[in-house]
C-alpha positions, 0 to 999 in steps of 0.5 A: 496085859491086854491089847487095849491096856498096851494101846492105852500105854502107847497113846500116853507114851506118844503124848509125852513126845515118844521118848526113848524107853529101856523096856526094863519091865515086860509083861506077858500078854500072850503065849502060844506054841507051835509043836510042829516045829517045836517053837514057843512064842511069847508076846510081851508088852513093855509096862512103861511104853506099851511096845510089843516084843515077841520072844521065840523059844525052841523047846528042848523037851517036854519033861521036868528035867532042867536040861529040857528047859526052853532055849531062848533063840531071839526076838521076832 
């Protein structure tokens, strides 16, 4: 999802009175990595209301070994 698409969703959502949203479906809009500290940041937007969520992961390794999958450490 692009930032423009998310902004359009946000405007439409606010026109509906800005009701609560459960953010059940989130679409990846940007992924970046900072290998200096080993973190991966993924930006998602809710497909219903357009709200931005940034998920931060700690990379455990760089191989195809399942034990090295990124570990979710929270939203920022």
